[in-house]
N, CA, C and O atoms as a DFTB+ gen file, in Angstrom:
340 C
 N C O
     1  1     -21.503      -9.272       4.694
     2  2     -20.108      -9.143       4.977
     3  2     -19.844      -9.566       6.449
     4  3     -20.639      -9.334       7.360
     5  1     -18.639     -10.218       6.603
     6  2     -18.343     -10.545       8.038
     7  2     -18.030      -9.295       8.813
     8  3     -17.557      -8.295       8.274
     9  1     -18.323      -9.387      10.158
    10  2     -18.040      -8.301      11.006
    11  2     -16.617      -8.432      11.544
    12  3     -16.160      -9.522      11.890
    13  1     -15.950      -7.323      11.602
    14  2     -14.553      -7.368      12.090
    15  2     -14.430      -6.472      13.361
    16  3     -15.320      -5.659      13.610
    17  1     -13.379      -6.604      14.141
    18  2     -13.246      -5.858      15.379
    19  2     -11.831      -5.284      15.450
    20  3     -10.847      -5.924      15.081
    21  1     -11.785      -4.124      15.913
    22  2     -10.557      -3.375      16.178
    23  2     -10.511      -2.828      17.585
    24  3     -11.524      -2.384      18.126
    25  1      -9.315      -2.863      18.180
    26  2      -9.157      -2.228      19.467
    27  2      -9.167      -0.682      19.259
    28  3      -8.947      -0.200      18.148
    29  1      -9.422       0.061      20.328
    30  2      -9.596       1.539      20.219
    31  2      -8.287       2.131      19.565
    32  3      -8.412       2.943      18.648
    33  1      -7.145       1.784      19.967
    34  2      -5.822       2.292      19.429
    35  2      -5.779       2.128      17.910
    36  3      -5.503       3.070      17.166
    37  1      -6.062       0.898      17.479
    38  2      -5.988       0.560      16.064
    39  2      -7.066       1.379      15.328
    40  3      -6.823       1.908      14.243
    41  1      -8.238       1.472      15.926
    42  2      -9.330       2.230      15.248
    43  2      -8.939       3.686      15.043
    44  3      -9.212       4.272      13.995
    45  1      -8.263       4.295      16.108
    46  2      -7.898       5.672      16.052
    47  2      -6.824       5.880      14.901
    48  3      -6.834       6.845      14.136
    49  1      -5.941       4.900      14.881
    50  2      -4.852       5.037      13.880
    51  2      -5.263       4.773      12.465
    52  3      -4.553       5.154      11.535
    53  1      -6.469       4.085      12.261
    54  2      -6.920       3.735      10.924
    55  2      -8.256       4.269      10.656
    56  3      -8.956       3.749       9.787
    57  1      -8.676       5.318      11.375
    58  2     -10.034       5.808      11.260
    59  2     -10.491       6.069       9.813
    60  3     -11.573       5.651       9.400
    61  1      -9.660       6.750       9.082
    62  2     -10.109       7.132       7.635
    63  2     -10.306       5.810       6.892
    64  3     -11.292       5.740       6.158
    65  1      -9.514       4.780       6.985
    66  2      -9.656       3.584       6.323
    67  2     -10.928       2.791       6.760
    68  3     -11.615       2.143       5.971
    69  1     -11.157       2.899       8.016
    70  2     -12.323       2.182       8.617
    71  2     -13.615       2.871       8.140
    72  3     -14.608       2.201       7.856
    73  1     -13.597       4.212       8.053
    74  2     -14.787       4.917       7.573
    75  2     -15.036       4.572       6.135
    76  3     -16.183       4.365       5.740
    77  1     -13.964       4.504       5.316
    78  2     -14.201       4.077       3.940
    79  2     -14.783       2.678       3.774
    80  3     -15.623       2.449       2.904
    81  1     -14.332       1.737       4.617
    82  2     -14.938       0.372       4.668
    83  2     -16.335       0.416       5.041
    84  3     -17.145      -0.308       4.462
    85  1     -16.708       1.269       6.032
    86  2     -18.088       1.418       6.479
    87  2     -18.911       1.959       5.312
    88  3     -19.992       1.442       5.031
    89  1     -18.425       2.976       4.638
    90  2     -19.133       3.490       3.430
    91  2     -19.449       2.470       2.442
    92  3     -20.481       2.597       1.783
    93  1     -18.668       1.458       2.259
    94  2     -18.915       0.397       1.324
    95  2     -19.817      -0.608       1.884
    96  3     -20.108      -1.585       1.194
    97  1     -20.357      -0.452       3.227
    98  2     -21.301      -1.435       3.765
    99  2     -20.813      -2.293       4.888
   100  3     -21.596      -3.050       5.461
   101  1     -19.534      -2.207       5.234
   102  2     -18.920      -3.152       6.200
   103  2     -19.319      -2.586       7.634
   104  3     -19.416      -1.372       7.815
   105  1     -19.537      -3.472       8.599
   106  2     -19.812      -3.125       9.938
   107  2     -18.576      -3.480      10.753
   108  3     -18.071      -4.599      10.654
   109  1     -18.080      -2.537      11.563
   110  2     -16.809      -2.739      12.235
   111  2     -17.086      -2.494      13.739
   112  3     -17.748      -1.514      14.082
   113  1     -16.581      -3.379      14.649
   114  2     -16.795      -3.274      16.014
   115  2     -15.491      -2.690      16.645
   116  3     -14.364      -3.071      16.327
   117  1     -15.744      -1.786      17.516
   118  2     -14.553      -1.153      18.336
   119  2     -14.655      -1.761      19.716
   120  3     -15.686      -1.773      20.390
   121  1     -13.452      -2.278      20.082
   122  2     -13.407      -2.916      21.412
   123  2     -12.376      -2.220      22.374
   124  3     -11.379      -1.632      21.955
   125  1     -12.685      -2.333      23.614
   126  2     -11.769      -1.807      24.653
   127  2     -11.469      -3.049      25.527
   128  3     -12.408      -3.652      26.047
   129  1     -10.286      -3.419      25.692
   130  2      -9.835      -4.529      26.539
   131  2     -10.527      -5.857      26.015
   132  3     -10.847      -6.743      26.807
   133  1     -10.736      -5.957      24.695
   134  2     -11.349      -7.167      24.196
   135  2     -12.896      -7.193      24.289
   136  3     -13.528      -8.158      23.861
   137  1     -13.489      -6.132      24.849
   138  2     -14.959      -6.129      24.934
   139  2     -15.518      -5.107      24.021
   140  3     -15.112      -3.945      24.068
   141  1     -16.447      -5.497      23.180
   142  2     -17.075      -4.543      22.168
   143  2     -17.791      -3.403      22.984
   144  3     -18.584      -3.635      23.896
   145  1     -17.439      -2.191      22.573
   146  2     -18.055      -0.971      23.091
   147  2     -18.699      -0.019      22.088
   148  3     -19.477       0.861      22.456
   149  1     -18.364      -0.210      20.821
   150  2     -19.002       0.668      19.801
   151  2     -19.038      -0.107      18.502
   152  3     -18.406      -1.155      18.364
   153  1     -19.842       0.465      17.481
   154  2     -19.878      -0.126      16.226
   155  2     -19.858       1.061      15.189
   156  3     -20.487       2.102      15.376
   157  1     -19.092       0.817      14.096
   158  2     -19.054       1.733      13.004
   159  2     -19.640       1.013      11.816
   160  3     -19.261      -0.125      11.544
   161  1     -20.612       1.679      11.053
   162  2     -21.179       1.128       9.872
   163  2     -21.705       2.115       9.026
   164  3     -21.588       3.296       9.352
   165  1     -22.346       1.755       7.841
   166  2     -22.815       2.766       6.937
   167  2     -23.957       3.513       7.454
   168  3     -24.750       3.000       8.243
   169  1     -24.064       4.729       7.024
   170  2     -25.133       5.620       7.392
   171  2     -26.476       5.137       6.608
   172  3     -26.395       4.534       5.537
   173  1     -27.589       5.418       7.166
   174  2     -28.858       4.988       6.513
   175  2     -28.894       5.596       5.058
   176  3     -28.499       6.737       4.819
   177  1     -29.367       4.796       4.173
   178  2     -29.412       5.230       2.728
   179  2     -29.939       6.571       2.446
   180  3     -29.439       7.233       1.536
   181  1     -30.915       7.027       3.158
   182  2     -31.532       8.352       2.890
   183  2     -30.567       9.491       3.221
   184  3     -30.719      10.589       2.685
   185  1     -29.614       9.267       4.059
   186  2     -28.679      10.297       4.464
   187  2     -27.305      10.215       3.652
   188  3     -26.459      11.095       3.814
   189  1     -27.107       9.226       2.838
   190  2     -25.864       9.100       2.229
   191  2     -25.921       9.693       0.812
   192  3     -26.926       9.583       0.109
   193  1     -24.851      10.297       0.437
   194  2     -24.653      10.732      -1.002
   195  2     -24.098       9.599      -1.744
   196  3     -23.240       8.881      -1.229
   197  1     -24.554       9.396      -2.954
   198  2     -23.992       8.280      -3.790
   199  2     -22.564       8.468      -4.106
   200  3     -22.190       9.565      -4.520
   201  1     -21.716       7.477      -3.944
   202  2     -20.325       7.645      -4.276
   203  2     -19.988       6.602      -5.368
   204  3     -20.382       5.438      -5.305
   205  1     -19.239       7.093      -6.364
   206  2     -18.911       6.186      -7.476
   207  2     -17.824       5.300      -7.031
   208  3     -16.944       5.742      -6.293
   209  1     -17.830       4.029      -7.447
   210  2     -16.772       3.011      -7.025
   211  2     -15.347       3.546      -7.502
   212  3     -14.313       3.138      -6.974
   213  1     -15.358       4.470      -8.515
   214  2     -14.099       4.935      -9.011
   215  2     -13.630       6.221      -8.236
   216  3     -12.577       6.767      -8.567
   217  1     -14.395       6.705      -7.215
   218  2     -14.004       7.820      -6.390
   219  2     -12.611       7.625      -5.862
   220  3     -12.338       6.602      -5.234
   221  1     -11.738       8.543      -6.084
   222  2     -10.328       8.458      -5.606
   223  2     -10.228       8.180      -4.133
   224  3      -9.311       7.486      -3.693
   225  1     -11.179       8.722      -3.340
   226  2     -11.088       8.562      -1.857
   227  2     -11.445       7.125      -1.420
   228  3     -11.044       6.686      -0.343
   229  1     -12.167       6.433      -2.227
   230  2     -12.431       5.032      -1.983
   231  2     -11.309       4.058      -2.584
   232  3     -11.343       2.849      -2.358
   233  1     -10.394       4.611      -3.302
   234  2      -9.321       3.830      -3.955
   235  2      -8.006       4.422      -3.674
   236  3      -7.200       4.587      -4.589
   237  1      -7.739       4.755      -2.444
   238  2      -6.445       5.500      -2.123
   239  2      -5.259       4.600      -2.469
   240  3      -4.231       5.142      -2.875
   241  1      -5.312       3.310      -2.346
   242  2      -4.178       2.528      -2.787
   243  2      -3.734       2.788      -4.274
   244  3      -2.548       2.805      -4.605
   245  1      -4.827       2.997      -5.183
   246  2      -4.428       3.279      -6.518
   247  2      -3.795       4.572      -6.790
   248  3      -3.000       4.731      -7.717
   249  1      -4.165       5.527      -5.950
   250  2      -3.708       6.961      -6.156
   251  2      -2.606       7.422      -5.183
   252  3      -2.168       8.571      -5.241
   253  1      -2.138       6.478      -4.245
   254  2      -1.110       6.880      -3.308
   255  2       0.214       7.075      -3.989
   256  3       0.498       6.478      -5.027
   257  1       1.041       7.941      -3.373
   258  2       2.335       8.244      -3.878
   259  2       3.270       8.184      -2.745
   260  3       2.827       8.285      -1.601
   261  1       4.601       8.019      -2.979
   262  2       5.569       7.920      -1.853
   263  2       5.887       9.261      -1.388
   264  3       6.037      10.189      -2.182
   265  1       6.000       9.400      -0.074
   266  2       6.381      10.665       0.486
   267  2       5.408      11.713       0.471
   268  3       4.292      11.460       0.018
   269  1       5.694      12.934       0.933
   270  2       4.768      14.045       0.966
   271  2       4.410      14.528      -0.415
   272  3       4.993      15.532      -0.823
   273  1       3.522      13.935      -1.181
   274  2       3.190      14.376      -2.574
   275  2       3.934      13.728      -3.587
   276  3       3.594      13.876      -4.761
   277  1       4.947      12.998      -3.268
   278  2       5.759      12.379      -4.322
   279  2       6.333      13.404      -5.292
   280  3       6.705      14.514      -4.913
   281  1       6.391      12.991      -6.559
   282  2       6.917      13.939      -7.619
   283  2       5.730      14.612      -8.296
   284  3       5.948      15.323      -9.277
   285  1       4.577      14.452      -7.875
   286  2       3.448      15.029      -8.451
   287  2       3.232      16.560      -8.128
   288  3       3.433      16.970      -6.985
   289  1       2.845      17.356      -9.086
   290  2       2.570      18.742      -8.811
   291  2       1.081      18.822      -8.503
   292  3       0.317      17.877      -8.701
   293  1       0.709      20.006      -8.004
   294  2      -0.765      20.233      -7.732
   295  2      -1.554      20.108      -9.120
   296  3      -2.681      19.612      -9.140
   297  1      -0.966      20.543     -10.201
   298  2      -1.619      20.477     -11.512
   299  2      -1.798      19.023     -11.886
   300  3      -2.849      18.628     -12.392
   301  1      -0.726      18.188     -11.628
   302  2      -0.919      16.771     -11.946
   303  2      -1.966      16.056     -11.133
   304  3      -2.649      15.153     -11.618
   305  1      -2.089      16.489      -9.837
   306  2      -3.128      15.865      -9.041
   307  2      -4.499      16.291      -9.438
   308  3      -5.412      15.466      -9.436
   309  1      -4.698      17.537      -9.778
   310  2      -5.994      18.075     -10.303
   311  2      -6.300      17.247     -11.533
   312  3      -7.430      16.776     -11.664
   313  1      -5.340      17.037     -12.460
   314  2      -5.651      16.332     -13.763
   315  2      -6.057      14.866     -13.368
   316  3      -6.994      14.322     -13.952
   317  1      -5.426      14.294     -12.483
   318  2      -5.674      12.898     -12.159
   319  2      -7.015      12.741     -11.535
   320  3      -7.767      11.844     -11.915
   321  1      -7.350      13.582     -10.587
   322  2      -8.592      13.535      -9.827
   323  2      -9.803      14.047     -10.512
   324  3     -10.895      13.490     -10.411
   325  1      -9.575      15.205     -11.267
   326  2     -10.810      15.956     -11.863
   327  2     -10.814      16.023     -13.369
   328  3     -11.757      16.533     -13.974
   329  1      -9.753      15.505     -13.980
   330  2      -9.654      15.333     -15.470
   331  2      -9.410      16.649     -16.189
   332  3      -9.618      16.754     -17.398
   333  1      -8.967      17.657     -15.437
   334  2      -8.607      18.847     -16.155
   335  2      -7.325      19.388     -15.697
   336  3      -6.918      19.106     -14.570
   337  1      -6.620      20.189     -16.533
   338  2      -5.305      20.634     -16.222
   339  2      -5.326      21.889     -15.419
   340  3      -4.270      22.412     -15.063
């Protein structure tokens, strides 16, 4: 996978998304004033828990709703995420 770079402000604003990308194996460079200062990447295999590609947290775009919760109730969300009412 190609390595990408984000400035510190963009990395702070998108940290959750960047962590998800790192979980999928991507390496991300964090830069200050255009100079690389840190790197975000996947944890070593022995420390990682297996994640299903269908995990809702890895597919937020598919499960996103408009506004604070949209029109979904907690019961709807539980059913969508966990398969029970």
